[in-house]
N, C-alpha and C positions, 0 to 999 in steps of 0.2 A: 421380441422388441427389434432385433436388428432388421428383421423382414418388414416391419412397419417403418422404421427409419429409412430402408431403401426405397419403399413405396413411395414415401413423401418426397424423397430427394428426386426420383424419376419423373414424378408427376409435377414437380414445381418449375417454374420458369427460371427462377434463380433462387439460391441459397445464400443467405447472408451469413458471416461469421465475424466476430469481434476483435480477431487477431490473425495475422499471417499463418502462424503456425497451425491455427486451426484449419485453414484452407488447404494446407499441406496434408493434413490428416484426411480430410474428405477425398482428395485427390487419390490417395492411397486406397481409399475404398472404392474408387472406380467412377468418382463424380467429375466430368469434364471441368478443367480449370476456368474456363470461359463462363461456366455456369455459377461459379462461386464469386461472391462479392465480399470484400473486407469493409465492412462499416462499423467502427467502434462504439462503443457505449459513449453516452454523453453525459455532461455534468452542468448542473445549474449554477453558472457563475455569477448569476444575480444573487441567489440564495446563499451561496458559499462564497465568502469574500475575506480578506486580510482583517485582523483586529489587532489591537495591542496585546501583547504578552501579558502584562498586568491588567488583568480583567477579574470580573466576579468569580469565575470558575477557579483560576490559579491562586486568587486569595482564599478561596474556601479551602484549597487543599495545601495552602502554604507553600505552592511551588513557583511563585512569581519570581523568586530571585535566585531560581537554580537552573542549571542545563538540564533539560528535560528530554528524555528520549520516550516516545509514547508508541503503544499499540492499541489500536481500538477495531473490534470485530469480533469475528467467531473464533472460538477456542477449540479448535479441533485437530485431527491428525494431520490436516494438509498445511497447517501454518508453522509447525516446529518451533513452538514458543517455549519448549524446554532450553534451546539454545539461547533464547533471550534472556531468561531467568540466569543462567550459567554465566552468562556476559556481565550481568548486574553483580552477580558476586564477585567476580574479578575485578570489579572497579569500585567495590564497596568503600575502600580507604579514600577515594576522591569525593570528599563530602559535598562537592558543588554539583555533582553529577547525580541526578536522579531518574529511575526508570518507573513509568507507568503503564498499565495494562487494564484495560476494561473491556467488558463484552461478556459473552456467555457460550457455552457449547459443551459437548460432551466430554471435554477434559479439563473444564474449569476446575473441579474439585481436586483432580490430580495435581494440578498446577498451582492451586492454592495451598495444597499440602506441601508442594516442593518449595514454595517461597517460606512458608512458616518453618519448615525443616532447616533451611538455610539461616533462618532468623535475619533475613535481609533488612536492614534499617534504611536503605535507598530504594526500596521497592513499594509503589503504591497500586494496590489492587483494587478495581471497583467493578460495580455491575454495569449492565448497559445504561447508558445516559440518554436523556432525551434528544431527539433529533435537532430539536431547537438550539441546543448546547455546542453542537459540531464546530461551529466557526471557533466559539471560545475555547473548546478543548483542543483543536489544532494550533491556535493562537498561543495557548500556554506551551505548546511542545516546540522545541528548538530542532528537533530531528524526529521525523516519523517513520516506524517501521512498516514495511510491506514484505512480509516474508513468505515464501513458497518452498515447499519440499521439492526437491528435483524430479520425483515422479510426476508431478502434476503441472511443471513449469511450461510445457509446451502445450497445454489444453486449457489454459487459463490466464486472464489479466484481472487481477483484482480491481474492482470498481474503485475501491477506497484510494487508489492512488491518484486519480483523477480529482477526488475531493480534497486531498491534501495539496495537490498542484494548485487548484483553485482558491485555496486558502494561503496561497504564497508561503508555503512551509516546504523546506527540502526533504526529500524521500530518501531513507536508508533501505534499499532493496537487498534482500537475502535470498538470491536465486541462482540459477545456474547463469554462465557467462552470456549464452547466446539465445536466452529465453526473450520472448515479447516484452516482457517487463524490462529486463535489462536494456534491451535496444530502445525502449521508451525513454528510459532514464538517461542513456548515454546521448540520444539524438536531441533531447531538449535541454541537456545540461542541469537538470533540476535535482540532481542527489548524488548520491553514492551507491555503488554496486559492490557488494561483497559474496563470497561464495556462501550458499545455504548450508546449514549444519555445522558451521565451524564457530565455536562461541569466542574463541581466542580473536579470531580474524574481526568478528564482530565488536569486540570489546576494543580492540585497537583502532577500528574505525570511529567509535563514539568518542574515544580519548583524543584522537587527532582532531575531529571535528569540534570538539569543545574548546580547542584552541585557534580556532579560525572563523569566528563569527562573522566577519565580512564575507568570506567566501559562501557562507551558508546563507546570508542575505541575497546574495546574488542568485544562488541556485533557487532560492524562493520565488524571485522576482521572475526569471527565466521560466519557471513551471508555470507560473500564472499566465505569462505571455502566450506561453506554446497552448495551454489548454483553451484559453480564449479563442484563439486562432483556429484550433483544430478539433476541439472536442466539446464546444459549446453545444447547447440545446440547438441553436440556429444553424450552425456548421454541419452538425450530423442530420438534422432534418433536411437540409438542402441536398445531403448525398441520397437520403430515401426518396426524396421528390424525384431527382434525377432518374434514379434506378426504376421507380414506378412508372 
């Protein structure tokens, strides 16, 4: 497989990657930097847009009047969702703070058992939801988790971060400080970055954020502005057009 990879790289005019650290990884494999172009993933900013927190989804699950921290997506080893659950347990005494996790994956059953074992009254675990509900789901969330285990932080940028930004919601990134994800959050001022794998730090960040709603609102607006300018379908298509 490495031989096939190298053959493709050697015979390509250019190789595109979606984040700077990925370009560095290819350079370590001997691919000239002038051959590698960073072009991020795009997000549909028309389809994904801001909605009121009080909507049909938040009413259905009775979270319209709570401070909601959500995670939506794959439930696998790379997400470190055990930390998310442990942070929820630490904040169970704060009745206005609610945690929500939805999706599927190889660890879903284990995570479900962990939630049940802890008997968390502030935790909502849901299956995958229809894509059409994504704007409502993020609108129902006051803070949206994007987690990364340290081992994958320099080889991936979760595409969900762009969807969250498009929906004008602040991001809570649990990652390593110098990752592409952390750099994106800090550059756009669209959220909060905490160290991955530390439930105490995650819980403290959630509690502090719940007390500063005006700041979270500004982060959400900054995120949508940044994603429209840099990660919209049109902006990314123009980069590919210029390259080709």
